[in-house]
N, C-alpha and C positions, 0 to 999 in steps of 0.2 A: 666521687667514684673515679677510679683510674681509667685511662684511655682504653686499656685492654678489656676492662670489664664493660665499658660502654660499647666497644666494638663487638663483644660477645653478645650483648643484648640485640644489637642491630642484626648480627648474623642469625641468631635464633629466630628473631621475628620474621626476617626475610625467608628463611628456610621453611618455616611453618606457613608463611603467607602464600608462597608461590603455588603450591598445589591447591590451596583454597581459592586463590584468584582464578585459576584455570577451571575449578569446579563451578564457581559463581558465574564466570563468564559463559560457561557451557549452558547454563539455564537461560541466559539472555540470548545466546546465539540461536537457541531453539526458536524463539520468537522472531529473531531477526531473519533467520533463514525463511521462515514462513512468510514474513513480510516481503522479502525480496522476490520469492516465487510468485506471491499474489500480485505484486506490483507489475510483474511481467504479463500477467493475465489481463488486468485492467484496473482502473482507479476505483471502480465500484466494489470489485472483489477485494481489493486491498483495504478499502475503508470498512468492509464487512468484517474482515479478519481483525482489524484494529479495534473496532467497536466490540466484537465478541470478547476479545482478550481484555479490554477495559473492564467489562462487567465481570468476567471470570476471575480476574486477578483480585478483585475486592474480597472474595471469600478464600481464594487460594492462599493469599498471604496470611490470613487468619490461621489456616491449618499449619503453614510453615512456622509462624510465630509461636504456636503451641509447642513446637519441638525444641525451641532454643534453650529452654530451661534444663534440658537433658544434659547438655555439655558440662555445666558447672557441677551438677550432682555426680556425674560419672567421674569427672576430674578429681573431685574430693575423695571418692571411694578408691580411685586408682592410686592417688598419691599416698593414701593410707593402707594400700594393699588389701582392700576389703572386697574380695571377689563375690561374696554372698550379697553384699549391698548393691553391687553392679547388677546382679541378676534381678533383684527386687525393683531397682529403678528402671531397668530396661523393660521388664515385663509390664509394670504399671504404665509406663510411658507408651508402650506399644498398644495396649488396650485403650488408653485414653485417646491417643491420636487417631487410631483406626476408627473408633466410635465417632469422634468429631468429624472425620473425613466422610463417613457415611451420612451423617446429618447434613453436612455442607453440600454433599452431592444431591441429596433430596431437595434442598433449598434451591440449588442452582438449576436442577432439572425442571423445577416448577416455575422458575423465574423468567424463562425466555420471553413470555408475552409482555414482560415489563418493557422490553425494547420498543414496543409500539407507542409507549407513552413518554418517550424521552426526547421528543422533538428532533429526531434524527431524519435524514433523507429517507424517504419511503423505500426506494429501490435498494438502499444499503441495508435497511432493516430486514427486508424480505430474504436477502442472502445471508444475513447474520444469524438468524434464528436457527436454522439447521446446523450451521457451523458451530454455534455456541452449545447446542445440545450434545454434540460429540465431545467437545472440549470438557464438558462437565464430568464425563466419566473418568477423565485423567486425574482428578483431584485425589482419588484413592491411592493409586500407585505413587503419586508425588508425596503423599503423606508417609508412606512406608519408606520411601527413599530418604526423607529428611529425618525420620526417627533413627535410621541406621547411620546417617551422616553425622548427626549430633552425637550419637554414641561413640563412633570411632574417633571423632575430634576430641571427645573427653579423654581418650587414651593417647592423645597427641599424634594420632595416625590421620594425616590429612591427605594421603595419597590414594587411599581406596576410593573415596568419593570422586577424586579427580579422574581416575581411570574409567570408572563406570560412567561418569558424565561425558567423557570423550567418546566412549563407545556409543552412548545414547544419541549424541549429536551426529555422529557418522551415520547411524541408522536413520535418523530423522531426515538428513539431507538426501540419502539414497531413496527413501520411501516417498519424500516429496516429489522427486523427479519421476519415479516410477508410477505413483498413483495419480498424479495430476495429468500426466500425458499418456498413461496406459501402456507402459513398456514392460518387457519381460513377461508377457502373458497376463499381466494384471489389468483390471478394468480401468478405463479412462474416466476418472472421477472429476476432472476439472478442479475448481477451487476447493471443493470438499475433500480432495485428496490430501490437502495440506493438513487439515485438522485430524484426519485419520492417521497420517504419518506421525503427528505429534503424540497422539494417544498411544500408538504401538511403541514408540520410542520410550515414553514415560513408563509404560507397563514393563518393558524390559528392564529399565533402570531400577524401578521399585522392587520387583520380584527378585531380580538378580542380586541386588544389594542385600536383601534379607537372607538369601541363601548364603551369600559370602560371610555375613556376620555370624551365622550359626555354624558354618563349616570350616572357615579358615582359622588355622591355629594362631595366627598373629593377633586375632581379636576375640576369639570365642572362649576365653578362659572362664567366662561367667556361666557357660552352659551346664557345667556339672551341678550348679545350684538352681538352674532355671526351673526344673520340675517342682522343686520344693518352694520356690518363690510364690508368694501369695499376693493377691490384690488386697493390700492393707490400707486401712483408713489413713495412716500417717503418710505413706508414700503417695497414695492416690490423691488425697486432697491437697497435699503440698504441691505436687506436680500440676494438678488442675488449677489451683489458685494462682500460682506463679505463672503457669502457662497462659492462663487467660489474660493476665496483666501484660505479659510479653506479646501475646497475639494482638491485643487491642492497640498496643503502641505501634506495632508494624502496620496494622490495619488503618489506623488514623492517618498515617503518612501516605500509604499507597492508595487508599481510597480517595484522598485529596487529589492525587495525580490522575486517578481514573475519572473522577468527577470533572476534572479540568478537561479531559478528553471529550466528555459529553457536552460541556460548554462549547468547546471548539466545534463540535458537530452542528451546533445551532447555526453556525456561519457557513456551512456547506461542506461537501465531501473533500474539497481541496484542503481545507483547514484541518479536517480530521486526519487526512493522510500526512500532511506536513507535521502536525502535532505528534502523530504516531512515529514518524521517522526520526524527528528530533529527540523524542523521548526514548526511543530505542538506543540511540547513540549515547544519550546522557545516562541511561541505565547501564550501558556497556561500561562506561568509565566508572560509574558508581560501584560496579562489582570489584574493581581493583581496590577501592577503599573498603568495601565489605570484606574482601579477603584478608586485608590487613587487620580489620576489626575482629574477624573471627579468630585469627591468630592471637590477637590481644586478649580475647575472652579466655582462651586456653592458658596463656601465660599468666595473666592476672589471677585467674582462678587457681592455678597451681600454687602461686606464691601466697595467695589469700588462704588457701587450705592449710598451709604450714605456718601462717602468721609471719611471713617475711616481708615486712613493709618496705625495706630498703630496695630490694629487687623489684617489688611491685611498682614502686614509684618510677624506677628507671624504665621498666617495661612500658608504663603509660607514656612517659616522655618520649621514648624511642618511637612508639607507634604514632604519636602526634606528629613528630618530625617527618617520619616516612610518608604519612598520608598527605601532608602539606606539600612535600616535594613531588609526589606522584600526581596529585590533582592539579598542581600548578602546571605541570607538563601537559596534562589533558586539556587544560584551559587554552594553552598555546596552540595545541592541535586544532581545537574548535575554531579559534580565531584565524589561523593560517589556512585552514582547509574547509571553511564553512560553505563555500560554493561547490566544492568537489564531493564531499561526503554524501550529501543527499542524492547524488546521481547514482549511487550504488543501489538505491531503493526505487527510484522513479525516473521516468524519462519526460515527465510532464513539467514544462518550464515554470508554470505558476506554483506548483507544489515545491519544486526545487528552490524557488525564490523565497517562499515563506519559510521553508525549513532552514535556509541559510541564515535568515535573520533570527530565528529562534535559537540557533546554535550559538550566536553571539551572547544571548541572554544566558544560555547554559554555561558558557565560559565564565560568566560572572559568578554563578553560584557553585562552581566546582569545589572551591575550598570549603564553603559552608556545608555542602553535601558530604564531602569526605570526612570532615572533622565531627559532624554530628553522628555519623554511623560508628566511627571509632569510639566516641563518647558513650553511645548506647551499649556497645560491646564491652567497654570497660565496666559499666554498671552491671551488666549481666555477669561478668566475672566475679563481682563481689555480691552477687545475688540481690541487687537493688533494682527492682522492676517497676514499682509503682510510680516513682517520681518521673521517670522518662515517659510513662504512659500519660500522666497528667499533662506534661509539657507538650507531648505530641498532639494531644487534643486541643490545647490552647493554640499552639503554633500553626497547625494545619486546618483545624475546623473553626476556630474563633478568630484567627488572623488571616490565613491564606485564602480560604474559600470565600468569606465575605468580601475581601479585597478583590478576588477574582471577578465577582459580580460587579463591583463598582468600576473596576478598570475596564472590563470587557464590554459591559452594556451601558453604564452611565457615562463613562468617558469615551466609549466607542473605540477602544484600543483592540477589541476582539481577542484573538488568541495570544497576541503579544502581551496584552494586559494580564491574561491568565498566568503566563509564565513569569511576569514581573512579580505578581502576587505570591506565587510559589517560592520565588527567590527570597522574598521578605520572610515568609514562614520558616524556610530553612535556616536563614541567618539567626532568627530568634531562638530556634531550638538549639542550634550549634553553640551559641554564646552562653545560653542559660545552662546547658548541660556541662559545659566546661567549669562553671562556677560550682555546680553540684559536686563534681568530682573533687575539686579543691576543698570543699567543705568536708566531704567524707574522709579525705586524707588527714585533715586537721583533727577530726574526731578520733581517727585511728591512732594518730600520733599521741594524742592525749591519754589513750588507753594504756594502763600499766603492763599489758600483756604483749605489746608488739615487740618484734625483735629488730 
């Protein structure tokens, strides 16, 4: 392929990625802002927020994962100029994801007493339960947001979600300040003001995005067919089946990290806080890789829809190269500023010291973290969901979590052992998914229909 064609692939991937990165970072910033505000109130309040989010995110990511299958389906319909199919996919996806969100909300709302049985510090648990109950409500608007986000990304429109995320984060920051301290005539709610700020910001984002999708002419071409669109067995079960596979893949990974936070909690609130701080920073850098990955899903999906293997392979190669460069830079940032970054979140010397060491481990797994998410997004683009789900289960639940127990308790490496185990799981998933992609490309090349 010529240099100009290669440059074109880089340019298109970067142009698609930048708004997606800002959108993905926006979701992490919401939690980071809450963490920063809570850290200024006290270590116990900060630990309560981290513990609540650890439990909440286990089911939140399941809801988000359900929506990922929308993008390839919409992309296929969009490339083939089938507006009626867009309406059917969107309507079926909206009903599925809203129903799943209601079910998850009921599970979350009933699950708060579970915190008493997780061997966490008692004073942290007492503060975490009401905080967690409020967070549970936000899973419904988050679900609406992601249905709309994946729909617009299927149209190669990545800016809409970015703008709405930026607005939501600004609202969250302002409300955190006002509700925690009771300014502008609002009640002084202390640490609980943070979870209410998050809820209202997510409500604005979910409802606002839904209104945008139905009313803005840049994305609402499907609406003339929306009323006639039915909940059909073909659309419903395909989206549900693939959505469950996608949701389980994301859930296996994120719950492994969430459970690691519970393991850290066994060793005291300082290790909970340090784990939460380091994980927030690692999640922040992960979102750069996730943005590149989401752009890759769009581009690979488009080429796959028209059976263009040459450009699909180049899009895959370009994304891998970009994510390796970006995550290598992130690793250097963690190494050079591991002592400074934790001070954004805490003023406690012990928490800062533990966080600084964890960031060195995070630097080690940056490349694996970045390449595994890009690989998963490539597989989504070709609508291959099950294999990555199986690998996620093996890598995170059969490798990372058992090793976490061995390293943390048997070898007594505590939270450092947990992070080392997670690094090994990430490496396994990243390398294995790479070979899965190579295998699928060979199969496609052997097919007489590829162009």
